[in-house]
C-alpha positions, 0 to 999 in steps of 0.5 A: 469488477464488471465484465471485461467486455463491459469496460473494454479491458485490454488483455495481455496474451489473452489474460486480463489483469487489474490493479487492486487499489484497495490492496495497494492502499492496505499495503502502503498504510503504516500500522500506527496507533490510531490516536495521538495525544495533542495536549496533556494537562497535569494538575498537582494537589498539595496538602497544607504542608506542601506535600504532593497528595495527588496528580490529575492528568487530563489528555486530549487525543485526536484521531490520526490521519492515514500515513503512508510508507514512502519506502513501499510507495517508491518500491511499488512505483519502481515495480510498475515503471519496470513492468510498463517499460517491458510490456510494450515490447512483448510478443504476446502471440505465444501466450503469457508463459512464453512471453514471460520467458523473454522478459528481463529479471527485474520485470519478472520480479516486478510482476511476481511481487505485485501479484504476490502481494495481491496488488496485481490480480488476474481478472 
């Protein structure tokens, strides 16, 4: 990230925060197998007496695309909504700690959760 003067960042009580999009993506991606079997062909080999002597299994695998956890997505969306509603009404003249004392519990939880998971970071 570049200097806040270069990008004209807006501050909150003289502190600067940003959303780490890479951390957000890591948080939202489901941890599944990277490949999925798309087709499977089984060839059976019999002897002259029709007894199974061997089986050949050929399966075709394909890379799985990214899958996102919708529950986590909705939770993060709610946390940002909660913060955005509250931040507009803050008196920031006394500093961040003092301003945070006056916000609601859901907004405090939202801020702490986003910061705790490394999604919202101090610049």
